[in-house]
BASEZA-82205 format. One record per residue (C-alpha): residue in one letter; x, y, z. Coordinates in steps of 0.001 Angstrom, whole numbers, plus 500000, padded with zeros to 6 digits. Layout:
% BASEZA-82205
AXYZ ...
This chain:
% BASEZA-82205
X629717309374676617 X632425306943677472 X633156304207674916 X634079300876676068 X637043298643675346 X639953301353674745 X637322303756673827 X637584305840670546 X641092304597670207 X640146301011670165 X637526301716667834 X639799303544665391 X642421300665665783 X639727297888664936 X638604300192661964 X641921300573660759 X642614296910660875 X639630296197658870 X640649298581656136 X644215297338656007 X643035293654655726 X640619294707653014 X643607296327651189 X645925293659651553 X643381291011650181 X641857292898647438 X644300295443645839 X645953292610643982 X642591291749642215 X642751294924640420 X644871295697637308 X647167298766637544 X644325300788635736 X641819300036638137 X639945297342636274 X638644294331638368 X640360290936637710 X638916289075640769 X636275287279638632 X634074286414641646 X631446289297640754 X631262292408638679 X631774295345640948 X629078298093640188 X628890301810641407 X628401301046645034 X630903298358645187 X633691300524643650 X632769303392646094 X633167300655649029 X636614299528647495 X637774303213647512 X636766303870650946 X638924300875652177 X641891301608650164 X641998305450651016 X641470304740654711 X644434302265654692 X646907305107653862 X648847302913651626 X650187305110648882 X649670302407646306 X646316301827647580 X645428305346647412 X646624305429643897 X644478302587642995 X641265304048644607 X641622307082642364 X641894304975639185 X639030302916640151 X636980306178640763 X638076307687637313 X636412304617635623 X633045304805637487 X629867304869635560 X627496306909637682 X623773306090638079 X621109306315640769 X621505304109643640 X620238304615647314 X623637303876648686 X626040305579646379 X625123309514647029 X626045308946650744 X629272307002649905 X630270309793647317 X629759312682650234 X631589310621652552 X634633310476650325 X634327314165649451 X634263315244653188 X636505312714654707 X639200312145652059 X639434315253650070 X643232315753649954 X643671311893648983 X641463312471645812 X642594313569642508 X641270316649641178 X639267315174638278 X637929312381640577 X636770315111643195 X635110316846640246 X633344313515639204 X632104312835642761 X630933316401643156 X629150316578640099 X627391313105640851 X626299314074644311 X624980317388643274 X623026315591640453 X621456313060642996 X620611315506645658 X617202316661644363 X616040313048644398 X616233313245648277 X613839315852648474 X610643313599648180 X608527311810650676 X609416308430649412 X612692308283651363 X610908309497654661 X610493306966657683 X607146305376656401 X607429302037658210 X609355300250655661 X613193300049655109 X614599302381657533 X618031302161656502 X617055304229653208 X615575307249655323 X618559307003657591 X621042307428654702 X618677309892652969 X618890311957656366 X622786311933656022 X622669312856652296 X620271315731652892 X621947317234656137 X625673316773655250 X624850317164651267 X622813320389652171 X625461321689654327 X628336320857651751 X626559322168648582 X624756325063650502 X621139323869649755 X619146325055652552 X615902323224651135 X617796319990651187 X619301320565654545 X615934321239655965 X614649317903654764 X617472316153656459 X616491317725659854 X612757316873659178 X613889313249658657 X615761313250661986 X612797314586663619 X610646311883662056 X613016309219663439 X612634310850666774 X608768310549666589 X609116307027665851 X611143306456668811 X608680308417671036 X605963305987669636 X607690302770669424 X610334300823671072 X612230299878667882 X612561301196664470 X610397299634661715 X613262297854660142 X614128296517663742 X617063293942664603 X617937293403661020 X621538291711660750 X622167293352657463 X620363296707657865 X620448297942661349 X624264298449661013 X623498300791657885 X621131302900659970 X623762303111662845 X626612304070660330 X624385306753658699 X623163308298661886 X626681308130663476 X628213309874660558 X625706312624660840 X627002313174664286 X630506312969663268 X630196315229660179 X627570317971660748 X628372321476661880 X625122321979663508 X625076321191667198 X621296320676667371 X621489318300664535 X624226316531666023 X622650316170669562 X619660314718667915 X621697312322666033 X623312311032668962 X620136310427670903 X618724308555667778 X621957306532667527 X621643305430671246 X618336304075670586 X619518302089667492 X622352300681669825 X619707299717672266 X618091297543669814 X621225295787668497 X622892295560671919 X619783294444673726 X619391291656671326 X623087290540671437 X623573286950672800 X627163287152673977 X627410283358674384 X626921282976670685 X628593286423669516 X625253287011667614 X622205289186667677 X619181286859668469 X616057287291666445 X613319287673665442 X614654289763662409 X612646292320660458 X614836291479657433 X617198288587656872 X619171287064654211 X620369283530654309 X623845284585655873 X621707286285658613 X619228283528659276 X622064280883659317 X623946283051661940 X627199283699659951 X629005286780659455 X626982289869658438 X626691293677658607 X625647293812662304 X628745291975663318 X630994294466661777 X629495297232663876 X629680294900666897 X633625294336666389 X634229297904666002 X632563298629669161 X633498295430671363 X636172293805669663 X637377290713671176 X634732290763673742 X632888288643671437 X634726285472670717 X633421284817667348 X633919287951665266 X635027289394661783 X638570289065662536 X638391285246663060 X635833284481660303 X635412286865657454 X638906288245657754 X640890285287659034 X642378284837655479 X641779286363652027 X639034283534651594 X637904283999655105 X636758281130657247 X636448277467655905 X632660276976655649 X631657280698655852 X628237281182654583 X628566284392652386 X626298287115651426 X626961287497647795 X630765286959648174 X633844287139650159 X635126290583648530 X631669292188648686 X631507291205652478 X634926292495653171 X634343296009651511 X631122296270653052 X632840295599656332 X635334298436655697 X632610300818654891 X630487299898658162 X633750300311660148 X634918303650658678 X633308305688661283 X633514306509665236 X630345305165666924 X628899306949669983 X627447304253672176 X626821304917676005 X628597302777678408 X625512301466680010 X624447299774676801 X627690298171676620 X627369297008680051 X623894295753679151 X625129293635676158 X628245292280678035 X626626291379681354 X623160290103680753 X621601288201683666 X619792284802682497 X616969284267682076 X616684287520680086 X613749288955678039 X613685291721675576 X610133293050674432 X609295296024672504 X606940297422669855 X607505298262666260 X605322299880663396 X605179298740659941 X603673299861656616 X601003298211654293 X602250296293651293 X601352293884648411 X603288291178646943 X604397293318643906 X608247293726643263 X609568297206644373 X610228298129640552 X606900297177639475 X604909300320638390 X601726301054640415 X598448300471638497 X595042302204638792 X593475300705641841 X589980300720640085 X591067298190637578 X593422295956639853 X591012292810639907 X593661290766641861 X595285293078644436 X595629291665647947 X597041294292650333 X598420293479653775 X597567296039656405 X599773298441658195 X600075297981662023 X602080297649665195 X603794294568666077 X605197293043669516 X608785292045669143 X610056289371671808 X613302287563672756 X613993285112675504 X617613284184676254 X619429281650678638 X623028280959678311 X622697278044675829 X620011279569673645 X617873282595672340 X614440282330670910 X612635285367669303 X609126285793667783 X607172288866666485 X603488289104666414 X603302290407662818 X605359290378659599 X607509293495658668 X606110294932655508 X605374292007653002 X607237289573655164 X609206287685652397 X612361288232654497 X611004288411658016 X612462285788660360 X609400286211662700 X610606283075664627 X614140282478665140 X616426280440667319 X620171280721667879 X621817278468670287 X625448277148671068 X626086273660669988 X629346273546672415 X630020275634675246 X631893277943675284 X631100278833671658 X634525280203670342 X634122279014666790 X631648279559664136 X630993275676664198 X629691276045667601 X626845278259666759 X623598276940665176 X620103278384664260 X616622277632663349 X614232279415661450 X611006278755659351 X609563279373655936 X606272278369654152 X607423276527650636 X605546276062647517 X606483273379644981 X609450271992647050 X611927274907646657 X614969273904648289 X617293276187650675 X620820276607649671 X623844278188651927 X624765279895648802 X621487281546648060 X621114285271648467 X617736284987650196 X615167282283650855 X611987283942650599 X608922282983652486 X605982282079650380 X603607282333653429 X602105284741655772 X602676284378659559 X601795285762663009 X603454284903666117 X603034284518669974 X605839283848672648 X605924283469676212 X609555282934677302 X610913279806675765 X607391278834674344 X606227280111670972 X603383279693668522 X603573280265664840 X600508280387662542 X600813280331658895 X598932280579655884 X600037280445652186 X600621283850650214 X597896284362648007 X600196285511644863 X601521281746644892 X598169279982644344 X598656279006640651 X600409275761639508 X600733274394642966 X602012270700643585 X602931270940647039 X602444273442650098 X604314273065653513 X605429274898656575 X609076273934657085 X611140274366660374 X614772274780658986 X617885273703660660 X620951274906658781 X623953272267659359 X627063273581657311 X629208271970660026 X627161268863660627 X623779267551661333 X621899267914664677 X622603264954667181 X618913263479667571 X615562263866665668 X612448262021667008 X609432261564664977 X606809261183667633 X608067258165669658 X610694257190667025 X614255258124666919 X615218258745663355 X618698257102663098 X619159258607659398 X617545261886660438 X614780261414657896 X611022259861657701 X607542260823657566 X604182260222659196 X600828260034657370 X599097261794660523 X600274264975662350 X602666264163665254 X605397266144667240 X608939266324666254 X611923266456668889 X615208267704668282 X618532267560670420 X621722269289669612 X624578269678672017 X622851271001675274 X619827272327673652 X616482270580673205 X613458271406670875 X609946270259670573 X607635271278667470 X604049270501667702 X601862270912664456 X598894273113664672 X596031272715662308 X597083271214658929 X594518271683656510 X594460268669654276 X594149269678650508 X595484266132649594 X598759265148650807 X600956261970651058 X602307262848654499 X601488265264657189 X604886265557658635 X608267264844656696 X611758265056657798 X614432265621655187 X618146265900654783 X618717268367651860 X622305269182651316 X623437271424654451 X620090271503655779 X617552269484657902 X613770270388657042 X611123269543659430 X607897270256657131 X604253270264658085 X602265269657654709 X598888271170653387 X599123269816649868 X601335267381647876 X599844266049644507 X599351267109640818 X599874270906639813 X596627272746640365 X595323276276640863 X593507277331644088 X590667279721644568 X592064282763646385 X589726282630649590 X590162278940649959 X593892279386649584 X594217282083652227 X592195279797654719 X594624276678654277 X595956276836657999 X599471275684659130 X601990276258661808 X603308274890664921 X603993275375668612 X607735275374669720 X609312274691673005 X612910275247673542 X614970274024676420 X618334272786677740 X620069270207679612 X620552272790682428 X616885273339682521 X615192269949681838 X617633267517682758 X617917264507680331 X616521264648676639 X614105261937677654 X612529264084680424 X612077266818678201 X610254264843675524 X608051263486678300 X607334266911679623 X606664268536676338 X604786265622674971 X602103266411677478 X600392269128675581 X597199269985673853 X596474272130670750 X593067273283669561 X592831274981666324 X589540275416664364 X588266277875661690 X584784279530662660 X582219281276660468 X578613282035660978 X575800284237659740 X576593286666662368 X579960287312661214 X578670287456657620 X580305284144656987 X583953285651657456 X586306283095659077 X588433283608662182 X590968281028663193 X591030280169666919 X594088278261668260 X595203277447671796 X598158275627672893 X598477274258676502 X600629272225678644 X601391272345682334 X602031275907683382 X601084277690680274 X598473278384677782 X598844280472674634 X595651281645672829 X595198283556669647 X592174284448667425 X592506286285664232 X591353286537660756 X593445284926658168 X592060286593655408 X592491290210656657 X595079289516659170 X593159291401661659 X594070289980665285 X591109289805667599 X593193288455670740 X596413287169671865 X596508285716675492 X599067284039677837 X597433282125680821 X594039283898680000 X595523287292680334 X595925289615677107 X599397289698675885 X601382292731677208 X602976294930674874 X605423297341676474 X606921300082674312 X610531298847675591 X611341296376678166 X614435294687679106 X615224292307682150 X617015294340684879 X617449297467682583 X615941301024683321 X614582302000680104 X613919305457681288 X617721306184680786 X617045305999676978 X616125309120674879 X612598309539673929 X610769307156676242 X608732309296678487 
């Protein structure tokens, strides 16, 4: 396999640069004894292992000495990431570790290994970064510590990933700006470090499929992977530097104008206006970890990433597990005594993305897992062309919001308090919402909000129906469309059914700090509790149209064209359905009709159709690309 952009040498040079800059910026934030003095956060076990990998990789003698000091002071505990990190240190940098440090890491790794034997870290349709790391720990740990049972579990997990790719186009934790890179790293490291040629060959083929997801979703004109995203944090939704950019920089370097070198690593404090995942040091040491490998991406996928022909479509399938709203650390109760358990079903989803040079819009038919972090609908676009700085890139996403929670660029994650399904045909999308049942108590407002982050300045124009909002804020008592212009990109948002549970306005546009919110309301009033079934039947959502100056001409022409639409959206029930409800929605304008009928309570989808034909769900399809070249397709 050939690697683009100076091959493996280019990768290693960029990896070394990230480690060198991390070391340059962060060694001074430690005391000579290895105590953190930076003050921005308190490094835990995983963080200290990240620091150590960066400092050791740098090759600087003072940094190597400091890494050993840090490792001597570690308080070991269970962590899904740390066993992999410990094994990487032992296998890749043994000669740089002091004897007592090697002993400590060895004892910790051996103590943790049995925790990776169980089925909880298998590929079960949830957070695939965990089973990818578990496959690494099992295989490489099993080899190093001569544990054949553990090693067999590692090969079994690789076979599970292979099986997933035979069934579906994408992993369950697909196209995640944070976690897809962790998957890639773990599988690439298996290929790099195992002594088993069979396991290495399987890892390389699985890595190729993971790269097909990441590079297939890359929108080079914004230097960013386009949505939808299975799991997204605020930094991901907003289109700023995250884990996937680390891996993309190692592979592609300056082929992407906006990259980690001129954002996160521009200086010790990063780039002005940078949206952060936790903090600058954490992101820099995370980048050093993701970069500390050699990736194996076939040239044909690099060519796909860098030479897309527009318009471009990416459509694939993915599968997901069942879930509830319970926290991951909440103990399971006896189902026979759970009076208020509401379980989200497992299933298979269609993931689609449509791209032009100016924008990319993505939609998934269903949520990943419990959906609180799923960007089921996501737009990324360039405010200026070409987009050569972070300020030239902007995004749009959506959330259901209870009680006027406000998004913040500094927040770790802005969770969705609703459940949604989506439908897309090229640059037309439909997103249907209901509130999340666990949020039905003490409710003073309920709304679906289209969120436009604006860290570098507000959008150029917003129209509420036929009225241009000079101050970019306003409201309407009746449902009406909202139109947005920003640079060369145009957007229209048409409200679907907005169940009126009592509200002051149906549509409200607000400026909130560094965001613009376009909100469609179900309720606004005194705090109250809602009955479970009635809450689940509160309908919300919107149809969205995305266009550009190149496609539509003037913004006035776009508004006129997109204003000629019709939405029908009703709840239906009868004795024949035993009084269960289905929601039947259609959106139509000239040339396109989107239709969906589903049960809001059970989330069973009866039909999704485009122009009268059932929605196609190819396993893996990319415009102009021969998917038969990928492993595990036929």
